[in-house]
C-alpha positions as CSV (number, residue, x, y, z in Angstrom):
1,X,-105.1,30.8,-24.6
2,X,-104.5,34.6,-25.4
3,X,-102.2,36.7,-23.4
4,X,-103.3,40.4,-22.5
5,X,-100.8,43.1,-23.0
6,X,-100.3,46.5,-22.1
7,X,-99.1,48.2,-25.2
8,X,-97.6,51.8,-25.0
9,X,-97.2,53.6,-28.3
10,X,-94.7,56.5,-28.1
11,X,-95.7,59.1,-30.8
12,X,-94.9,62.9,-31.3
13,X,-96.8,65.5,-33.2
14,X,-94.8,67.1,-36.2
15,X,-95.6,69.7,-38.7
16,X,-97.7,68.5,-41.7
17,X,-95.3,67.1,-44.3
18,X,-96.8,69.5,-46.9
19,X,-95.7,72.5,-45.2
20,X,-92.4,74.3,-46.1
21,X,-90.2,74.2,-43.1
22,X,-87.6,77.1,-42.5
23,X,-85.1,76.8,-39.7
24,X,-84.3,79.8,-37.7
25,X,-82.3,81.0,-34.7
26,X,-84.3,82.2,-31.7
27,X,-83.1,83.3,-28.1
28,X,-84.1,79.9,-26.9
29,X,-82.3,78.0,-29.6
30,X,-82.8,76.7,-33.0
31,X,-86.6,76.4,-34.2
32,X,-88.8,76.5,-37.2
33,X,-90.3,79.9,-38.6
34,X,-93.8,80.3,-37.5
35,X,-93.6,76.7,-35.7
36,X,-96.7,77.1,-33.6
37,X,-98.8,78.3,-36.8
38,X,-98.0,75.3,-38.8
39,X,-100.6,72.6,-38.9
40,X,-99.6,69.5,-37.1
41,X,-100.1,65.7,-37.5
42,X,-99.2,62.7,-35.5
43,X,-95.8,61.4,-36.7
44,X,-96.3,59.1,-39.7
45,X,-94.1,56.2,-38.2
46,X,-96.1,56.6,-35.0
47,X,-99.3,56.3,-36.7
48,X,-98.3,52.8,-38.0
49,X,-97.3,51.8,-34.6
50,X,-100.5,53.0,-33.2
51,X,-102.7,51.2,-35.9
52,X,-100.5,48.0,-35.4
53,X,-101.1,48.2,-31.4
54,X,-104.8,48.6,-31.8
55,X,-105.1,45.7,-34.1
56,X,-103.0,43.5,-31.7
57,X,-105.2,44.6,-28.8
58,X,-108.4,43.7,-30.6
59,X,-107.0,40.1,-31.0
60,X,-105.8,39.8,-27.4
61,X,-108.7,40.1,-25.1
62,X,-107.9,42.2,-22.0
63,X,-105.1,44.2,-23.8
64,X,-105.1,48.1,-23.5
65,X,-103.4,50.6,-25.8
66,X,-101.8,53.8,-24.4
67,X,-100.5,56.6,-26.6
68,X,-97.8,58.6,-24.8
69,X,-97.3,61.9,-26.7
70,X,-95.0,64.9,-25.9
71,X,-96.0,68.3,-27.4
72,X,-97.6,71.7,-26.6
73,X,-101.0,70.9,-25.1
74,X,-102.9,73.1,-27.8
75,X,-101.3,71.2,-30.6
76,X,-101.9,67.8,-28.9
77,X,-105.6,68.7,-28.8
78,X,-105.8,69.6,-32.5
79,X,-104.2,66.3,-33.4
80,X,-106.3,64.2,-31.1
81,X,-109.4,65.5,-32.4
82,X,-108.5,63.5,-35.6
83,X,-106.6,60.7,-34.2
84,X,-109.3,59.8,-31.7
85,X,-111.6,58.6,-34.5
86,X,-109.2,56.1,-35.8
87,X,-108.5,53.5,-33.0
88,X,-109.2,53.0,-29.4
89,X,-106.6,54.3,-27.0
90,X,-105.8,56.2,-23.9
91,X,-103.8,59.2,-24.1
92,X,-100.9,60.1,-21.6
93,X,-100.0,63.7,-22.5
94,X,-96.8,65.4,-21.6
95,X,-96.8,69.2,-22.1
96,X,-93.4,70.2,-23.8
97,X,-91.6,71.1,-27.0
98,X,-92.3,68.9,-30.0
99,X,-89.5,70.5,-31.9
100,X,-87.1,68.3,-33.8
101,X,-84.3,70.3,-32.3
102,X,-84.9,68.9,-28.8
103,X,-82.3,66.4,-27.3
104,X,-83.4,62.8,-27.7
105,X,-82.1,61.8,-24.4
106,X,-84.3,64.5,-22.6
107,X,-87.2,63.4,-24.5
108,X,-86.6,59.7,-23.6
109,X,-86.3,60.5,-19.9
110,X,-89.7,62.4,-20.0
111,X,-91.4,59.5,-22.0
112,X,-90.0,56.8,-19.5
113,X,-91.3,58.7,-16.6
114,X,-94.6,59.2,-18.0
115,X,-94.9,55.4,-18.7
116,X,-93.8,54.5,-15.3
117,X,-96.5,56.7,-13.8
118,X,-99.4,55.1,-15.7
119,X,-101.8,53.6,-13.0
120,X,-101.5,49.9,-12.9
121,X,-98.7,49.6,-15.4
122,X,-97.0,46.0,-15.4
123,X,-93.7,46.0,-17.1
124,X,-93.9,42.1,-17.5
125,X,-96.8,42.6,-19.9
126,X,-95.6,45.6,-21.6
127,X,-95.0,46.1,-25.3
128,X,-93.4,49.4,-26.1
129,X,-94.3,50.7,-29.6
130,X,-93.2,53.5,-31.6
131,X,-91.8,54.6,-34.9
132,X,-88.5,53.0,-36.4
133,X,-87.8,56.6,-37.6
134,X,-89.4,59.9,-37.0
135,X,-90.5,63.0,-39.0
136,X,-89.0,65.2,-36.5
137,X,-86.6,63.3,-34.2
138,X,-85.0,61.2,-36.8
139,X,-82.1,60.2,-34.7
140,X,-83.6,56.7,-34.5
141,X,-82.5,56.5,-30.8
142,X,-85.3,58.0,-28.7
143,X,-87.4,54.8,-28.5
144,X,-84.3,52.7,-27.8
145,X,-83.4,54.8,-25.0
146,X,-87.0,54.8,-23.5
147,X,-86.7,51.1,-23.6
148,X,-83.4,51.1,-21.8
149,X,-84.6,53.3,-19.1
150,X,-87.5,51.0,-18.5
151,X,-85.0,48.0,-18.3
152,X,-86.3,46.4,-21.4
153,X,-83.4,44.4,-23.2
154,X,-85.4,42.9,-26.1
155,X,-85.6,45.5,-28.7
156,X,-86.5,45.2,-32.4
157,X,-86.2,47.8,-35.0
158,X,-87.6,48.2,-38.6
159,X,-90.7,45.9,-37.7
160,X,-93.2,45.0,-40.3
161,X,-95.0,42.2,-38.6
162,X,-95.7,40.9,-35.1
163,X,-97.2,37.5,-34.4
164,X,-98.3,36.5,-31.1
165,X,-98.3,32.7,-30.7
166,X,-100.5,30.6,-28.6
167,X,-97.6,29.7,-26.3
168,X,-97.0,33.5,-25.4
169,X,-94.0,33.8,-27.6
170,X,-93.7,36.7,-30.0
171,X,-92.5,36.4,-33.7
172,X,-91.2,39.6,-35.2
173,X,-90.6,40.2,-39.0
174,X,-87.7,42.9,-39.0
175,X,-86.2,44.7,-42.0
176,X,-82.6,44.3,-42.7
177,X,-80.1,45.3,-45.3
178,X,-80.4,44.5,-48.9
179,X,-84.3,44.6,-49.0
180,X,-84.5,41.5,-46.9
181,X,-86.3,40.5,-43.6
182,X,-85.4,38.4,-40.8
183,X,-87.6,36.5,-38.3
184,X,-86.7,37.1,-34.6
185,X,-88.5,35.2,-31.6
186,X,-89.0,36.6,-28.3
187,X,-90.1,34.3,-25.4
188,X,-92.4,36.9,-23.7
189,X,-92.8,40.6,-22.9
190,X,-91.5,43.1,-22.3
191,X,-90.2,44.1,-25.6
192,X,-89.6,47.2,-27.7
193,X,-90.8,47.4,-31.2
194,X,-89.8,50.2,-33.5
195,X,-92.4,50.0,-36.5
196,X,-91.6,50.7,-40.2
197,X,-94.8,50.8,-42.3
198,X,-96.4,47.7,-40.9
199,X,-99.0,45.6,-42.8
200,X,-102.1,47.5,-42.1
201,X,-103.9,50.4,-44.1
202,X,-105.1,53.6,-42.3
203,X,-108.5,52.8,-40.6
204,X,-111.5,54.9,-41.6
205,X,-112.9,57.5,-39.3
206,X,-115.3,56.1,-36.7
207,X,-117.3,58.9,-34.9
208,X,-118.3,56.4,-32.1
209,X,-114.6,55.6,-31.3
210,X,-113.9,59.2,-31.4
211,X,-116.6,60.0,-28.8
212,X,-115.2,57.2,-26.5
213,X,-111.7,58.4,-26.9
214,X,-112.4,62.0,-26.2
215,X,-113.9,61.3,-22.8
216,X,-110.3,60.4,-21.7
217,X,-108.4,62.6,-24.0
218,X,-109.6,66.0,-22.7
219,X,-109.0,65.2,-18.9
220,X,-105.5,63.7,-20.0
221,X,-104.7,67.0,-21.7
222,X,-105.9,69.1,-18.6
223,X,-103.6,66.9,-16.4
224,X,-100.6,67.0,-18.7
225,X,-97.3,67.5,-16.7
226,X,-94.8,70.0,-18.2
227,X,-91.5,68.5,-19.4
228,X,-88.3,70.5,-19.5
229,X,-87.1,69.4,-22.9
230,X,-85.4,71.9,-25.3
231,X,-82.1,72.8,-27.2
232,X,-80.5,74.9,-24.5
233,X,-76.8,75.3,-25.3
234,X,-77.0,74.2,-28.9
235,X,-75.9,76.8,-31.6
236,X,-75.7,76.4,-35.5
237,X,-73.3,78.3,-37.6
238,X,-75.7,78.4,-40.3
239,X,-79.2,77.2,-41.5
240,X,-80.6,77.0,-44.9
241,X,-83.2,75.3,-47.1
242,X,-82.0,72.3,-49.2
243,X,-81.5,73.3,-52.8
244,X,-84.1,72.0,-55.4
245,X,-81.8,70.5,-58.2
246,X,-82.2,67.5,-60.4
247,X,-79.4,66.0,-62.6
248,X,-80.1,62.8,-64.6
249,X,-77.5,60.6,-66.1
250,X,-78.4,57.2,-67.6
251,X,-75.4,54.7,-67.6
252,X,-75.5,50.9,-68.1
253,X,-73.6,48.4,-66.3
254,X,-71.7,51.0,-64.0
255,X,-70.3,49.3,-60.9
256,X,-72.0,50.2,-57.6
257,X,-68.8,51.7,-56.0
258,X,-68.5,54.3,-59.1
259,X,-72.2,55.2,-58.7
260,X,-71.7,55.9,-55.0
261,X,-68.5,58.0,-55.7
262,X,-70.5,60.1,-58.2
263,X,-73.3,60.7,-56.0
264,X,-71.0,61.7,-53.1
265,X,-69.1,64.1,-55.3
266,X,-72.4,65.5,-56.7
267,X,-73.9,66.1,-53.1
268,X,-70.5,67.7,-52.0
269,X,-70.6,70.3,-54.8
270,X,-71.4,73.9,-53.6
């Protein structure tokens, strides 16, 4: 007997990884140069989470996927025109800054409030998906805080595979240190799963799915509530782009401690 789930994916929009990002100081705090002009994409880690969510929902009749995303409405609309053709989902949009300089706790509070406001949301059937990491908010803490604010205790990070058993239990394959995995079991939802790369390829574009999704995406963008997230009160002594430098040295049978010491010394040079 399959168990229907409510799967909520938290995913932010980020500048296209192929773009050169230059940090600058503005009257409203730190930002990126020409940030609103940079082409945006859905965060790569969140993409994996969304594809895994859609795959799970297709195998569990009655399940539904929601994508909760915080960002400027104009940018969200651009990104959703592409993402809408990938997998079925219902968008929950929040109008606010998608900058990587925003405070993770403020973002988590806005996301948690939006999830609680989803009509008919049932926390006992909720699976909260998101990226283990992020291309903008790489603190690795936002998803965890969203789960905590929703009262979800069972949290798994670095997930590569999720198996839903016939008895309703969840089996989670998590990454751990040393390039290994561990298998964890969860008796039932709710649960938080921070996805790594998962096991699925990127699905091809499907215009029919896109048309169905766009019927709900445009109204969701029009109803997007503003969220007060930012970087007020923060200041940086200096900002600069990383230096492009490559130094190669080949040594056999060097202890790991000595390798680490040399890397630290090299990084510390300036």
